[in-house]
N, C-alpha and C positions, 0 to 999 in steps of 0.2 A: 424634244430635248436634244440640242445639237451642239457641236463644237465647230467653230468657224475660225479660220486663220486668214488674216488679211491686214491691210494697212488702214490705220485709224485716221479719220479727219473730223474736224469740227466745223460745221457750216452754220449759216444763219438759221437753217431749218432743223438742225439737230446734229447728233453725233452718228457718224457712219463708218462702216468697215467695208472696204473694197477688196474682193478676192481676185487676185491675178489681174487679168485684163478684162474681166467681166464688166458689162455696163450696168448690171444689176447690183445695187448696193444693199447692205444690211443696216437698218436703222436701229440704234440702241435706244430703248424706251425708258430707261431709268434716268430721267432727266435731272435728278438731284445729285448725280455723281459727277466728280470733277475729273475729266480725262485729259486735261491740257498737257500734262507731262508726257502723254503717249502720242500726241499728234505727229503724224508722219512716220510712226514706228510700226513694225509688224507686230500684231498682237494675236493672242488666242482668246477667243470669247466662248464661254459656255453660257447657253441661254435657252429659253423656251420660245418657240415660234408663235407669234400671235396671228400673223396673216401676211398677205401680199397686197401692197398698194399698187394696183395696176396703172393708175394715172401717172404716178411718179416713178414707177418701176423700182420699188425697193421692198425688201422684206422687213417686217417689224418684229422685233424680239425683245423679251425682257431678260436682261443678262443676270446671271448669278455670279459670274466672275469674269474679269478682264485683266490679262497680264501680258507683259511684253513677251514675245515668242522666244522660245529656245528651239533646239532641233527636235523637240519631242513630237512634232506633228508635220512631217513632210507631206506634201500634197499627194505624192505617190510613192509606193515602195518601188524598188528596182525591178521586181517581177511585174508590177502593174504597167510599167512603162512599155513593156513589149506588146501590150494589147492596145496601146494608144494609136489612133489614126494620125499619121504624120500630116503636118499642116503648119499654119502660121501661129497656132496657139502656143503659149508658153506653159511649161510644167516645172515643178520644183521637186527635187529629190535630194537626199543626203546619204553620205556613205564614207567609208574609209578608202583612201587612195591605195590601191594594192599593186598597181603597175603604172609606170609613166614613161613617155617617150617624147620625141620632138614635135609630134603633131597632136598630142592629146594624152589622155590618161584613163585608167579604168578605176571606177569606184565600186565598192561592194558593201552590202548590208546583209542581214541574216536571211534575206529573201532571194537575192540574186546579184548580178553584176551588170554594169553599164559603161560603155565607152563615152567619154566626154571629149568632143572635138574642140581643138583650139591651139594655135601656135603661141609660143611665149607665155604659156599658162602659169609657169612658176610653181607648180604643185610638186610636192615631195611625197614619196611613199611613206605611209603610216600617219598621214594627216587625215583629219576628218573635216569634211566640207559640206556645205549646202549649195546646190547649183540650181539656177533657174535658166532654162533655155528652150530651144525649139527642137522637137523630136523629128527625126527622119531615119530612113534606112541608110546604112553605110554605103556610100558610092551610088545610092539610088536604086540598088537592086533589092527587090522584095524578099529575096532569100537571105539577105544579109541582116545582121543584128541591128537593133535600134541603137541610135546614137543621139546624144544631146549636144547641140551647138550652144555653148555657154554664152549667156547674155550677162549674167552676174554670178559671182561666187562669194560666199561668206565662209571665212576660215573659222572653224569651230574648236579644234584641238590638234595637238601634235604628240609624237612619241607613243602612238598607240601600238598594239600588237594585233597580229592577224594569223590565223591558222590556215595555211594553204592546203588544199586537198584536190589535186588535179585528177581527172579521169584519164587513165592510160589508154591510148588509142593504138590498136593494131592497124596494119595497112587496110584490112577489110573494113574496120570500123570508120577509119578516116574516109575511105571511098564512099561509104554509105551516107556520110554527111553532105557530100558535095551536091549542090543544087537544092538542098532541102531548107525548110524554115530554120532560121538560125537564131541562137541566143548567145550572149557573151559567156559561153561555157568555159570553165577552167579545164584545160587539157594538158596532157604530156605526150610528146611525140619523139620517137628516136629515128634518126635518119642521117643521110649524107648531105652536107650543105653544097649547093651548086650555085655559083655566081652567074647570073644572066643579065647583062647590062647593069642597070641600077638595082636589080632585084637579087635577093638571096633566097633561093628556093631550097626545099628539103625533099630529097627522094626517100620515100619510106618503103621498106621491104613489104611485098605483098600487094602493091597497087601501082598503077601507072599515074595516079593522081598525086599531086604534090601539095605540101604545106609551104607557106611562105612567111617570111618576117614582114611585119607591117608597121609603119610609122615609127621606125627606129633609125638611129644614126647608123647607117650601114657600115661605116668605117669601124665601128666598135665590134662588128661581128665578121668582117671580111677575113680575119685571121683564121676563121673556122672553115674557109672554103676548101672543099674536097676532103673534109674531115667528118667523122661521125660524131653527132652531138645528141644530147637529150635537151629538148627545148620544152619549157613549161610556160604557159601563158594563157591568154584569153582569146577565144574565137571572135573575130570581127566580121567574118563573112565566109560564105560557102560558094561564091560564084566562081566556077571553074576550078578553084583550088581552095584549100583551107587557109584563110588569112589569120595569123596569130600575132598578137602583141605580147612579147615575152616578158616575164619577170625574172627568168633564170635560163641561162644557156651554159651547158657544161660539156666539154669534150669527153667522149668515151675512150678510156685508155685501154 
C-alpha cells in the first residue's frame, strides 16, 4: 500500500504517473475511472502495488484515491536533503521563507532549514513555497551546507508566522564548527564588523576565526563597519570561516 506523487498522463496504453525525472512510470489499473481533468497535473495517488512490468518498465497499481497534489507530500523533508548525494537529479521540498537576500533565500520546515540558490528569485519572508531543484554543496565544498538550485517554484501561501530560535555561539563554539560537516543551522553571533574588500567579516571574541555575511546587499550592512553587532541567521558554510545569511543584524549599544 503506497502513496505516490507525480505528474499524470493518459496514453493509448493506459493512465500513468511519472515521479520526478524517473524513466519508470506507474500505471493506474482502475481503467473505468476518468482522469482527463488531471492530465498534466501533479497528483497524489494512494494505491496497492500489483507488480512490475519489466518489458515496459512500469509499476502496476490499483488506486484507491487520486487527487490533485497540495503541499502535503514533499518528496523530501529539509533534513532529508542533507543526506542526498549531489548530482544532476532533481528533488522537491517545501517550507516557509525565513531569510532572503540577493542571491537566494532560506526555507524552513519543522525538520530543518535549506538554502535555495537563485538571483531575482522574488521571494519574500513568511511565504510558503514548494521548490524543485538540483542539490549541491554550497560553493562546492563538502563541509558546506546543502543548497538547492531552483528549477521551478510553486507559491503556496503568504502572511505566515515563524518562531526563530537561534543557537548562541561563543568564540570557541564558532571555531569548533570551522571545517566540519555543515547544515543550515540557525545561529546568533556577537562581534565587530570588519570590511575587507567586498566582504563584511565579523571578529568574534575568543577565536581568530571569523564569521562573514553571505549573499546580502553589502551596502545595507556597511553602516555597521567597525561596530559591534548581534547577527542572527543561517549557516551556509564552514570553509575557512562561518558563512551566515542573516535575518537580523542589530548594533550593540
